[in-house]
N, C-alpha and C positions, 0 to 999 in steps of 0.2 A: 338773342344772338346779334349784336351789331356789327350794320354791313360798314366795309371798310373801303372808299374808294378806290383808294390806293391800290390796296391788294385785288380790288376786282378786275384792274385795269391793267397792272401787272401782278399776275396769279405766280406762284413760285413752281416750282416742276413738281411738288408732291399733289395736286389735286389731277393733275393730266397721268403720274404714274398711277394715281390711289382707280382713274377710270381705265387703265390698261389692266392693271388687275382684275380690275369687275367683269370687265372684258372677258377674259382667261377665266377665269375663276367661274363663272356663268356658262361657256362653253366646253368645260367639262365635266358640267352634270350630267347630258345622257351617257359619257363613258363610263361616272360611277354607277349610275343606273344601270348598264348593261354587264358592270364589272361584280355589282350584289348578284345577280342574276336569284332575284326574289320579286314575285309578285307586284306589280306598280302601287299597288296601294301602301303594300308592306312598307314599300323603299318611303312613299310620301310621310308616314307614322314616325320615323323614324327620325327622316330629314328634318320636319318639321318639330318633333318633339324634342330631338337633342337641342337644336337652335333655340326653341324655345328656353330649356333650361340657360341657355350661354346667356341668351337677352333678357332671362331676368333682374339680374341686378343690375343690370344697367337701365329697364325700366321703372325700378323701385329709388333708385340713387335720382333719375331724373325728372322721377312725379314726385319725390318726396311728399308732402299730406296734400298737395291736389285733389280737388275733387276730379271723380270719374263721371264725367258728362253722360247721362244717358244716351242721347242721340251718338254722340263719339260711341261710346258702348256699341250700340245699336248697329252701327256701319261697319264697327271690328268684327263683330260675329259674321256678319252676314259677308265680308270680304272676306272671313277665313273660308268660312262654308263655297264661296266661290271657287276660294284658291282651294281647296279638299279637289273639289272635283277638276278642276285644271289638273292638277298633280298627279291625281289618280289614271286620269283619261293618258294626260302626257308620256307619264311613268308606264303604263303599259305600251303605247305607239314605240316607245324606243326599244320593244321588244319585236314588232311587227314589222317595222322600216327600218331605214340608216338612221343612223345616230344623228346624221347633219340634216338629213329631210326633218324629223324629226322637229330640232332645234329652230331648222329654217320655219318651217309653217307655225309653231309655237311664238314666231315671232311677227305674225300678222297680227297680233294683240291691238294695236294702234290702229290700225283701217278701222276693227269693232270698236274702237272709243270710239271715233269720230262718225261713225254711223249711228252708234246709239244717240252719241249727241244732236246728232239731226234730227233723228226720230222722236226722243224722249223730252228733250230740250227746247226742239226749234233751233239749235246754230244754224247758222251758215256757214256751208264749206265751198270753199274757194277752187277755182278750176283749178291749181294745183295739184291740192287732193284730188278730184277726178281723173284725173292724169295718172297721181300717183296710184292710186286705186285701179285702174286698166291695167296699167303695169304689171302691178304685183298679181293679179287676179291671172294675164298672161303666163309671165314665170313661175306659177303655182301652176297651171295647165300644162307647160312643158315638160316639170319635173314630176307631178302627181301622175300625167299622162302615158310617160315612159316605164314608170313603175307598175301601171297597172299591165301595161304590154308585156313590161317583163313578168312578173309574178305578182298576180293581184291581192295578195296577202298584203304585201310592200303595198299597193295602193290604197288598201284600208288602213294601215297604218297612218298613211299620210292623210288619211281626211280624217282619224281621229285624233291628231295634232292639230291639224286646223279648228279641231273643235275645240279643243283644249284652250289653243288661242283664244276662243271666244270667251269661254268663261273664266281666263285671265284678264279679259278687259272686263268682263264682271268684279272681278275685286280691284282694280286699278279704278274704276268710278264709285265704288264706297269707300275707296281711300281717300281719295277727291274729296269727296264729301265727308267725314270722317276725320282726316288732317283738319277743318276747320273747328273741332273740338277735340283734339286729343295731340298732343305733341308725338313726333316721330317715334320715340321710342316706347313710348305705349301702346302707341296704338300697333305699331308690328308684333306687340309681343303679344298682345292678346288676341289679332288675328292670327299669328302664331297657334296659338294655344286656342283657336276655335277650330283651329285646322285640322289640329292633332285631333281631336274630340270628332270629329266629322268623317277622319279618312279611319281612325279607329273602328266607328259604327260599322263603314263599309266592309272593313276587315270581315267584320265580326259575325257581320251579313253574309260574304261571299266565303265564311269559312275559312280564309287566309290564316295562315301559323304564323304567329309571331314571333316565335325563338323555334330553335331546333337549328339555327342555320350553320355553315361552316365559319371559320374565323374571318377569312377573305368576306365574306359578305358582310360582316360584321362592320369591319374596318371599310368595305365601300358605304356604308350607312353613315360613318362617323364622317368620313370626307365629305360626302354629300351635307352633310348637316354644317359643320366644319367652316369648311373651304366655299363652296358655294352660298349655301343659303346666308349663315353666321358670317362670313368676311365679305364674301361676294357681294352682299347686299349693301352691307355698310360701307365699304368701299365705294360703291354706287354712289351713296347716299351722301356721304364726306363729299366726292366730288360736285353730285348737285350745291354741294351749300357755299362750292370754291368760286365753280364755272357757269354759267351759262346755259338754259336746258338746250339752247340751239346748237350746244356744242354735245353733251351729255348724250342727248336721245340718239342722233344719227349715228353717234360712236357707237352704242350697244346693239347696234344692227352688223357689228362682227361678230358677234356670237356664233353663228351659222357656218363663218369663215373657219374659226379656232377651231371649231366640232369634228370639221371637214378633217381639219390638216391634222387633228390628231388621232380621229380615226382611221387614217391611214396605216401608220404603225401600232397603235395600243389594239386596234378590233381588227384590224385584216380589211378595211371595206375601203371601198373608192368609187369615185362618181363616173360616171360617162360622162364626155366630152359635152351632151343634152344636157345634161341636169348640173356641169358646172355654167353652162351660159343661163339656162332656167334660175341656177339661185341666185347669180350676180343681178338679172332681171327682177326677181321678186325683190333684192336689197335696194336697188337701187329707186324701188316701187317704195317701198318700206321707209327710206330716207326723204322722198319729196312729200309721201305722209307725214311723217313727225315733222319738216319743216313747213309743213300747211297747219300744222295743230299746236304747237309747240306753245306759241303766245297765248294760249286757252286756259294755263295752267292756274286755279286759281288760289285765292290768299288761304293761309295754312295756319295753326298751330303753334306757336313757338317748342 
């Protein structure tokens, strides 16, 4: 794709609409999981499996007869495995804590990405990052601490979604490496297929049934796959192709806000004032971490 400096300088409204839709679609994810009322890994199987089927024609069309580099495939499979664990943990956490909390803690992935870059690759982290880290941890303590005091199960759900964020960071790191060798369409499809396979194994080991659910559950599966996984991530990908990451990445922190607002009428959930405060603090911290880290994105395959 050829970059047009004029378009970069004066982008149309479409990329902004795309990122707004993407944030909304991703913010709906916890709502769909709760509506499904099925084990977390089962929700993940249908979400990733259906989305992979939808994206297969695009991957084939974009890939054509291009070779499939082994390193790109390896990172896609590893990324898919990380995504499967993230999906299983997070989808389970949604049933244990409030939908907004699960979404909030899952969005701490940029924090873990930056820390991994420092520990594994020797990247230097700026004072802005460390300030963002301190703010994020403080806000997390407010939200999770109030949950543990209110009901221990809510607190454990928060911790589970926080752990899910760690594995999503693993997916992000694998994607950074894999996209140097594979185009986005083929990478996303292969990672999704690998994630589906891993989630199937988890379901089989745990003995979770893959069928026999009511119609509402299957509709929630389809919405999770088509609205969140396929349309949502495609919209974000489109926005990233037309807007700088410094705009897109901080905007993504709006997901927990969308979830919190939707959960009030759709799930009958509400947050206490201290949780709203803690959530705002966490989002501020994640925003600063994104600001500190967005310019480290590597070059990718076309």
